[in-house]
C-alpha positions in Angstrom: 0.2 -0.2 0.0 1.4 3.4 -0.8 2.0 5.2 2.1 2.5 9.4 1.4 6.3 10.6 1.7 5.0 13.6 3.5 2.8 11.4 6.1 4.5 11.3 9.6 6.3 8.3 10.9 3.7 5.9 12.8 4.7 7.3 16.3 4.2 10.9 15.6 0.8 9.7 14.0 -0.3 8.4 17.3 1.1 11.7 18.6 -1.4 13.6 16.3 -4.3 11.6 16.9 -3.9 11.9 20.9 -4.0 16.1 20.5 -6.7 15.4 17.6 -8.9 13.3 20.5 -8.5 16.1 23.0 -9.6 18.6 20.1 -12.6 16.6 19.2 -13.5 16.4 22.8 -13.0 20.6 23.2 -15.0 21.1 20.1 -18.1 18.5 21.4 -18.1 20.2 24.8 -18.4 23.6 23.0 -21.0 22.7 20.8 -22.9 21.3 23.4 -22.8 24.1 25.4 -24.2 26.1 22.7 -27.3 23.5 22.3 -27.9 23.3 26.5 -28.5 27.4 26.2 -30.9 26.7 22.8 -34.4 25.8 24.0 -35.5 22.6 22.1 -38.8 23.9 20.7 -36.5 26.5 18.4 -34.0 23.8 16.6 -36.4 23.7 13.8 -36.6 27.7 13.1 -34.9 29.1 10.3 -34.4 32.8 11.3 -34.5 35.5 9.0 -31.8 35.6 6.6 -30.2 32.4 7.2 -30.9 29.3 5.2 -30.3 26.9 8.2 -31.2 25.8 11.9 -29.8 23.8 14.6 -31.5 20.7 13.8 -30.0 20.6 11.0 -26.5 21.9 12.3 -26.9 18.8 14.8 -27.9 16.1 12.5 -25.1 17.5 9.8 -22.8 17.0 12.3 -23.9 13.6 13.9 -23.4 12.5 9.9 -20.2 14.1 9.6 -18.8 12.3 12.6 -19.6 9.2 11.6 -18.3 9.8 8.1 -15.1 10.8 9.4 -14.2 8.7 12.5 -16.1 5.6 12.2 -16.9 5.2 8.2 -13.4 6.1 7.0 -11.8 4.6 10.3 -13.3 1.2 10.2 -15.9 0.9 7.0 -19.6 0.0 7.4 -20.6 -2.1 10.0 -23.8 -3.8 10.1 -25.4 -1.7 12.6 -24.6 1.5 11.3 -27.5 0.9 9.1 -29.7 1.4 12.0 -27.5 3.9 13.5 -27.2 6.3 10.4 -29.8 4.9 8.2 -29.9 6.1 4.3 -32.9 8.5 5.1 -30.9 10.3 7.8 -27.8 10.4 6.0 -29.6 12.0 2.9 -31.4 14.4 5.1 -28.3 15.9 6.6 -25.5 15.2 4.3 -23.6 18.3 2.8 -25.3 19.9 0.2 -29.0 19.0 1.2 -31.6 20.9 2.2 -32.6 22.0 5.8 -36.3 22.1 7.1 -38.5 23.7 9.4 -41.2 21.1 9.2 -40.4 19.1 12.6 -43.2 16.2 11.9 -40.8 15.2 8.8 -37.6 14.7 10.6 -36.7 13.2 14.3 -37.8 15.4 17.5 -34.9 17.6 19.2 -34.4 15.1 21.5 -34.0 12.3 19.1 -31.3 14.4 17.4 -29.2 15.2 20.8 -29.5 11.2 21.3 -28.0 10.2 18.3 -25.4 13.1 18.6 -24.1 11.6 21.4 -24.4 8.2 20.5 -22.4 8.4 17.4 -20.0 10.8 19.6 -19.6 8.1 21.6 -19.3 5.6 19.5 -16.7 7.3 17.3 -14.4 8.1 20.5 -14.6 3.9 21.0 -13.4 3.6 17.3 -10.5 6.4 17.8 -9.3 4.2 21.1 -8.9 1.2 19.0 -7.4 2.4 15.9 -3.8 2.1 14.9 -0.9 4.3 13.1 -0.8 1.7 10.4 -4.7 2.5 10.0 -4.4 6.1 10.0 -1.9 6.2 7.3 -3.7 5.0 5.0 -5.0 6.8 1.7 -8.6 8.4 1.7 -9.8 10.8 -0.8 -11.1 14.5 0.3 -12.4 15.6 2.8 -9.1 15.9 5.3 -7.1 18.3 6.8 -2.9 18.3 6.2 -2.8 14.7 5.0 -4.7 12.9 2.3 -5.2 9.6 4.7 -7.4 8.3 7.6 -5.3 10.6 10.1 -6.3 13.6 8.2 -9.9 12.6 8.2 -9.4 12.6 12.5 -7.6 15.8 11.8 -10.3 17.7 9.8 -12.8 16.4 12.4 -12.6 19.3 14.8 -12.3 21.9 12.0 -15.7 20.7 10.9 -17.5 20.8 14.4 -15.7 24.3 15.0 -17.4 25.5 11.6 -20.7 24.2 12.4 -20.6 25.3 15.9 -20.1 28.7 15.1 -23.2 28.7 12.7 -25.0 27.4 15.7 -23.8 30.4 17.9 -25.0 32.6 14.7 -28.8 31.0 14.2 -28.8 31.6 18.2 -28.2 35.1 17.8 -30.5 35.3 14.9 -32.9 33.9 16.8 -32.7 36.6 19.4 -31.0 34.3 22.2 -28.0 35.6 24.1 -24.6 35.0 23.6 -22.9 31.9 25.5 -19.6 33.2 25.1 
């Protein structure tokens, strides 16, 4: 298997993984802090002038974390079809259209629960990954390296982008800044 000449060695790879795990946890804690300060009955509101809502952001982070930290690292497992069914994936993937119709999607509580379940399972996958696996090549999206480590490194960056969008949506709803 070809390995990128610019890729780090196995020891450096595992050190970067350790740092990325810390960033993933920080990003998730930050996101959860924003969500805790946002009334769940407002998650489906799309504020004037915006094209998204909290529900879509949460669903998208769920699908993205599954893709970056579970699917890319270990492939699709049988239980994934129930955990992230095709309908869910299609509703929240990049390029999908956020909906204000709460009756056509999971409730805010269900979205929050799914976000947390995927995060817990993804962190478990990261606990078991090897340097050899992380150095296997992949296609975009990734950050820094075109390999599985690059997907892991991209995960907290991606979450922070969407945490910023959640913050913007909250402010557009007239809610106070959390930070």
